[in-house]
C-alpha positions in Angstrom: -19.7 -14.3 3.7 -17.9 -12.4 1.4 -16.6 -12.7 -2.2 -15.8 -10.4 -5.2 -17.9 -11.3 -8.5 -16.3 -9.1 -11.2 -13.3 -7.3 -12.0 -10.1 -6.6 -10.1 -7.5 -4.0 -10.9 -4.1 -4.2 -10.9 -1.5 -1.4 -11.4 1.9 -1.0 -11.8 4.2 -0.4 -8.6 7.0 -1.1 -6.8 7.7 -0.6 -2.9 4.0 -1.5 -3.7 1.7 -1.2 -6.7 -2.3 -1.3 -7.0 -5.4 -3.0 -7.3 -8.4 -1.5 -7.3 -12.4 -1.8 -8.3 -15.2 0.2 -9.5 -17.6 -0.6 -6.9 -20.3 2.3 -6.1 -19.2 4.0 -2.5 -22.6 5.0 -0.3 -21.0 7.9 1.0 -22.6 9.7 4.5 -24.1 12.8 3.3 -23.7 15.5 5.7 -26.7 17.0 7.4 -27.4 20.3 6.3 -27.5 23.4 8.5 -30.0 23.7 11.2 -30.4 26.2 14.1 -29.0 24.4 16.7 -28.5 24.9 20.3 -24.6 25.0 21.0 -22.7 23.7 24.6 -21.6 25.9 27.1 -17.7 27.0 26.2 -17.1 25.2 29.8 -18.5 21.6 28.2 -15.7 22.2 25.6 -13.0 23.2 27.9 -12.7 26.1 26.3 -12.1 29.8 28.4 -14.3 32.8 28.0 -12.0 34.1 25.9 -11.8 31.6 23.1 -15.9 31.1 23.3 -17.2 33.9 20.8 -14.8 32.5 18.2 -16.6 29.2 18.7 -20.0 30.6 18.5 -19.3 32.4 15.5 -18.0 28.9 14.0 -21.0 26.8 15.1 -21.6 23.5 15.2 -21.5 21.0 13.3 -18.0 21.5 12.1 -18.3 22.1 8.5 -16.4 19.9 5.7 -13.7 21.6 5.0 -12.9 22.8 8.4 -9.5 23.1 9.6 -8.4 22.1 13.3 -6.1 21.2 15.7 -7.2 17.7 17.0 -5.5 15.3 19.5 -3.8 12.2 17.9 -2.7 9.1 19.2 0.4 10.4 20.5 -1.4 12.7 22.6 -0.6 16.0 20.7 -2.3 17.8 18.9 -1.8 18.2 15.3 -3.5 20.0 11.9 -6.1 18.2 10.2 -8.7 19.4 7.8 -12.7 17.8 8.0 -13.2 15.4 5.4 -16.7 14.1 6.4 -19.1 14.0 8.9 -21.6 11.8 9.9 -24.3 12.1 12.9 -24.2 9.4 16.0 -27.0 7.3 16.0 -27.7 8.0 19.7 -26.8 11.7 20.2 -28.4 15.2 20.2 -28.1 18.1 18.0 -24.5 18.1 18.1 -23.7 15.2 18.3 -21.3 14.4 15.3 -18.1 12.8 14.8 -15.6 13.8 11.7 -13.5 12.2 9.2 -10.1 14.1 9.5 -7.1 14.1 7.6 -3.7 14.7 9.4 -2.0 17.3 7.0 1.3 16.4 8.1 0.9 12.4 7.6 -0.1 10.3 4.7 -3.9 9.8 3.9 -3.7 6.1 5.5 -3.6 7.9 9.2 -7.1 9.5 7.9 -9.7 8.8 11.0 -13.0 9.1 12.4 -12.4 11.4 15.7 -14.9 12.4 18.4 -15.7 16.3 19.2 -13.9 16.1 22.1 -10.5 15.3 20.4 -10.9 18.5 18.6 -9.4 22.1 20.5 -12.0 24.3 19.1 -9.7 27.3 19.9 -8.1 26.7 16.7 -11.0 26.7 14.2 -10.5 27.7 10.3 -13.4 27.8 8.1 -11.7 29.8 5.5 -8.6 28.9 4.2 -6.7 30.6 1.4 -5.8 28.3 -1.4 -2.1 29.4 -1.2 -2.2 28.5 2.3 -3.4 24.7 1.7 -0.3 23.1 2.3 1.2 25.4 5.4 0.3 23.1 8.0 2.8 20.4 6.2 5.8 22.4 6.8 5.6 22.1 10.7 8.3 20.2 11.7 8.2 16.7 12.8 10.4 14.7 15.3 12.7 12.1 13.2 11.2 9.3 14.4 7.8 10.5 13.2 9.4 11.1 9.6 10.7 7.6 9.5 7.4 6.4 10.7 5.4 8.1 8.0 8.3 7.8 5.1 8.2 3.9 5.8 4.5 3.2 5.3 4.0 5.8 2.6 3.7 2.7 -0.5 2.3 4.8 -3.7 1.7 8.6 -5.3 -0.5 9.4 -8.2 2.1 10.7 -10.2 0.5 9.3 -13.4 -2.7 11.0 -12.8 -3.8 14.3 -14.2 -5.8 16.9 -12.1 -9.5 16.1 -13.0 -8.9 12.5 -12.2 -6.8 12.8 -8.9 -9.9 14.7 -7.8 -12.3 12.1 -8.7 -10.1 9.4 -7.3 -9.7 11.2 -4.0 -13.4 12.3 -4.1 -14.3 8.5 -4.6 -12.0 7.3 -1.9 -11.6 10.0 0.4 -13.0 8.1 3.6 -12.2 4.5 5.0 -15.3 2.2 4.9 -13.1 -0.3 6.7 -11.3 0.3 9.6 -10.0 -2.9 11.1 -9.3 -6.7 9.6 -8.7 -9.8 11.3 -6.2 -12.7 10.0 -4.9 -14.9 11.5 -3.7 -13.9 15.1 -3.4 -10.6 13.7 -5.8 -7.3 14.2 -5.0 -5.1 11.6 -5.5 -0.9 11.2 -6.6 -0.4 7.7 -4.7 2.2 5.7 -7.2 3.0 2.6 -10.6 2.7 1.1 -11.7 -1.0 -0.7 -14.6 -1.0 -2.8 -16.3 -4.0 -0.8 -19.9 -4.9 -1.9 -22.5 -2.3 -0.5 -23.4 -4.3 2.3 -20.0 -4.1 3.7 -20.1 -0.4 4.2 -21.3 -0.4 7.7 -18.7 -2.5 8.9 -16.3 -1.5 11.2 -14.1 -4.5 11.0 -14.0 -7.6 8.7 -12.8 -10.9 9.6 -10.9 -12.8 6.9 -10.1 -16.5 7.0 -6.6 -16.4 6.7 -6.3 -19.4 4.5 -9.2 -19.0 1.7 -9.6 -15.4 2.4 -13.5 -15.3 2.1 -14.6 -12.5 4.5 -17.3 -11.8 7.1 -19.1 -9.5 9.4 -18.9 -10.9 12.8 -16.4 -13.1 14.2 -18.9 -15.9 15.0 -19.6 -16.3 11.4 -15.9 -16.7 10.8 -15.8 -19.3 13.8 -18.1 -21.4 12.3 -16.2 -21.0 9.0 -13.1 -22.1 10.0 -14.5 -25.2 11.4 -15.6 -26.0 7.6 -12.5 -24.9 5.5 -10.0 -27.5 4.7 -7.6 -25.3 3.5 -4.5 -24.9 5.0 -2.2 -22.7 2.7 -3.0 -20.6 -0.4 -5.2 -22.7 -3.2 -2.7 -23.4 -5.8 0.8 -25.4 -5.9 3.6 -24.7 -4.1 6.7 -23.6 -6.2 9.0 -23.1 -3.5 9.7 -24.0 0.3 12.9 -23.1 2.5 13.1 -23.2 5.6 9.8 -21.8 7.2 9.2 -19.8 3.7 7.0 -21.2 1.1 5.8 -19.4 -2.1 2.2 -20.7 -3.8 1.3 -19.8 -7.4 -2.1 -19.2 -7.4 -3.5 -18.6 -11.0 -6.7 -16.0 -10.9 -8.3 -18.2 -13.7 -8.7 -21.6 -11.8 -9.1 -19.6 -8.4 -10.7 -16.7 -9.0 -12.5 -16.0 -6.3 -9.7 -16.6 -3.9 -7.5 -13.8 -6.0 -10.6 -11.3 -6.4 -10.6 -11.7 -2.4 -7.0 -11.0 -2.3 -7.6 -8.0 -4.3 -10.1 -6.3 -2.2 -7.8 -7.2 1.2 -4.6 -5.5 -0.6 -6.9 -2.7 -1.6 -7.1 -1.9 1.9 -3.0 -1.0 2.4 -2.7 0.2 -1.3 -4.1 3.6 -2.6 -2.9 4.0 -6.6 -4.7 4.6 -9.8 -7.3 2.3 -10.7 -7.1 0.1 -14.1 -9.4 -2.8 -14.5 -8.5 -5.9 -15.5 -10.4 -9.4 -14.9 -8.0 -11.9 -12.4 -8.0 -14.4 -15.1 -5.1 -12.4 -16.8 -2.9 -12.4 -13.4 -0.8 -15.0 -11.6 -0.4 -14.6 -8.0 2.7 -15.3 -6.1 1.9 -15.8 -2.1 4.6 -15.8 0.4 3.7 -17.6 3.7 5.2 -18.5 7.1 4.7 -22.0 7.9 4.1 -23.9 11.1 2.4 -26.9 12.5 -1.1 -24.5 12.1 -0.6 -24.1 8.3 0.9 -21.4 6.1 0.0 -17.7 7.2 0.2 -15.2 4.6 3.1 -12.3 4.7 3.0 -10.8 1.3 2.3 -11.3 -2.5 3.1 -10.1 -5.7 1.0 -10.7 -8.8 2.1 -10.5 -12.5 0.8 -10.9 -16.2 0.5 -14.4 -17.6 1.4 -12.4 -20.8 3.2 -9.2 -20.9 4.3 -7.6 -24.1 5.9 -4.4 -22.3 8.2 -8.0 -20.2 6.8 -6.8 -17.1 7.3 -9.5 -14.2 5.6 -7.2 -11.3 2.2 -5.7 -11.9 1.5 -5.1 -7.7 3.3 -5.8 -4.2 2.4 -6.0 -1.0 3.8 -7.1 2.2 1.3 -6.6 5.2 1.5 -4.1 8.1 2.4 -6.9 10.6 5.4 -8.4 8.6 7.0 -5.2 7.3 10.6 -4.0 8.2 11.2 -8.0 8.3 13.0 -7.9 4.6 10.3 -9.8 2.9 9.6 -6.8 0.6 12.8 -7.0 -0.8 12.3 -10.8 -1.0 9.6 -10.4 -3.5 11.2 -8.3 -5.8 14.0 -10.7 -5.9 11.6 -13.3 -6.2 10.4 -11.8 -9.4 13.3 -11.6 -11.0 14.2 -15.2 -10.6 11.2 -16.3 -12.1 12.3 -13.8 -15.0 15.4 -16.0 -15.2 13.7 -19.7 -15.1 11.9 -18.0 -18.3 15.0 -16.7 -20.2 13.4 -13.2 -20.0 14.8 -9.8 -18.6 12.1 -8.2 -16.8 10.8 -5.0 -15.2 8.4 -3.9 -12.8 5.2 -2.5 -14.0 5.0 1.2 -15.1 4.5 3.5 -13.9 6.8 3.9 -10.3 6.4 6.1 -7.5 9.3 7.8 -6.3 9.3 5.7 -3.5 8.4 2.3 -5.6 11.6 3.6 -7.8 13.7 4.1 -4.1 13.0 0.5 -3.8 13.7 -1.0 -7.1 16.7 1.3 -7.6 18.2 -0.2 -4.2 17.6 -3.8 -5.3 19.0 -3.0 -8.9 21.8 -1.2 -7.3 22.9 -4.0 -4.8 22.8 -6.9 -7.7 24.8 -4.6 -9.9 27.3 -3.7 -8.2 28.0 -6.6 -6.4 28.8 -8.4 -10.2 30.9 -5.6 -10.8 32.8 -5.5 -7.7 33.5 -9.8 -8.0 34.1 -9.7 -12.0 37.3 -9.5 -13.7 38.1 -7.7 -16.9 35.6 -6.3 -18.9 31.7 -6.5 -19.3 29.1 -5.1 -21.6 25.6 -3.7 -20.0 24.1 -6.3 -22.2 26.1 -9.3 -20.4 24.8 -7.7 -17.1 21.4 -8.1 -18.4 21.8 -11.6 -19.0 23.3 -12.6 -15.9 20.5 -10.5 -13.9 17.5 -10.8 -15.9 17.1 -6.8 -15.2 16.2 -4.8 -18.3 18.6 -2.7 -20.0 17.3 0.5 -19.4 17.2 0.0 -15.9 20.4 -1.2 -15.4 21.7 2.4 -17.5 19.3 4.9 -15.1 20.7 2.9 -12.1 24.3 2.9 -13.5 23.9 6.8 -14.3 22.1 7.8 -11.2 25.3 6.2 -9.5 27.7 8.3 -11.9 29.3 4.7 -12.4 28.8 5.4 -16.5 30.3 7.7 -18.9 29.6 7.6 -23.0 32.5 7.4 -24.9 32.7 7.2 -28.8 29.7 6.1 -29.2 29.1 3.5 -25.9 28.5 3.4 -22.7 31.7 2.6 -20.6 31.5 1.3 -17.0 33.5 3.3 -14.7 34.1 0.7 -11.1 36.4 2.0 -9.0 36.7 -0.5 -6.3 36.2 1.9 -3.7 33.5 3.9 -5.1 31.8 0.5 -5.5 31.9 0.0 -1.3 30.5 3.5 -0.8 27.4 2.8 -3.2 26.8 -1.0 -2.0 27.1 0.4 1.9 24.3 3.4 1.3 22.2 1.0 -1.0 21.4 -0.8 2.9 21.2 -4.9 3.3 19.6 -6.7 0.6 16.9 -8.8 2.7 16.2 -12.3 2.7 18.1 -14.6 0.5 16.1 -16.6 -2.4 18.0 -20.2 -2.3 17.2 -21.1 -5.8 18.3 -24.1 -5.2 14.7 -24.5 -3.4 12.6 -23.2 -6.8 10.8 -25.8 -8.3 8.7 -23.6 -10.9 7.3 -24.5 -14.9 6.5 -21.4 -16.6 3.5 -20.4 -17.8 3.9 -20.8 -21.2 4.7 -23.9 -20.5 2.3 -25.0 -18.2 -0.7 -24.4 -20.8 
């Protein structure tokens, strides 16, 4: 049964932010080149005209090789070989390859068999200037939407050396799948589980206490003994079938650390090292007669000098595109209102993180401007919404709704312009019913 005993990483972000840990990752070393017997061209489905090229390349393929690979859509896509490993019961050439689809986000990287690769297209020497040529290939609108909506965060805050170190350390996913409740979920990124879990293709999580195991039988035994039917901590919100639980990282350290392990499988950000004791975790659940099932969460520092009201946010893949991410952002601001403070997400934000927050800020601010009669100041907007003044200014400036006249900012709120911007901002997601929120700010609890 697994748990984390040390540190937890938290980072700013929006559409989703980050968690990580610095455990050593045991990489599978690529075998040195040896003299081998190549399979016949016919056995690999290669015509005679291309066989000379295959022989020239040689097998196994080197790390860094570029080739076309058959993906789940049954079409060929350009990939780069990131790592290789020998199959335990294979012959001289029986390797599988960890590849990055250069058209897509890193979360789609995976291990593939040799037969999925089109060896006629192998490139071993690629000019640096041509490095990203494959990404310019045309994708369908559906493919672009699917990739864009699941990409969560970039690495804008890392310098080149740190980025290379991060990508090297996390380049190969160590866990391919997890089972959580009634869902089996494909993972997206590397997470620094303890070394004894490095050889696990799939991990089994208790959906209530978040302990994780290597085998289904272990999970079944655990579930017979586990008394929890909801996250540990206080239920601070219940509306219909939705509940929110506040979990103190200091009081429930193992749960918080296991949550960070799991969350890192779906988040790819810079790594900062903090103790979970410093954070509160807000776990959103769907409830039924079997218990309260985690949908997503956000975390926040107990005491933030920068007025951060959210450090990390994640909606689990089975629950995405249902408005839960917007709900979590809105909930973080409702807590700020209860505290009597303005709030802002932890920085830096990626482009897509900023897009998510900019959508929330736009809907909230323009809804007030549309209904308000008479003049209203930026400070009054901040007091009403708990949104930081800087975020209000940047949002209104991006919408070209604010001008600077005679030493002060003036809001230009034409009703037709407001309607156009509100329509472009999209739906607001699930509403937070503040009458159902029963919560005492942390400083008053302690």
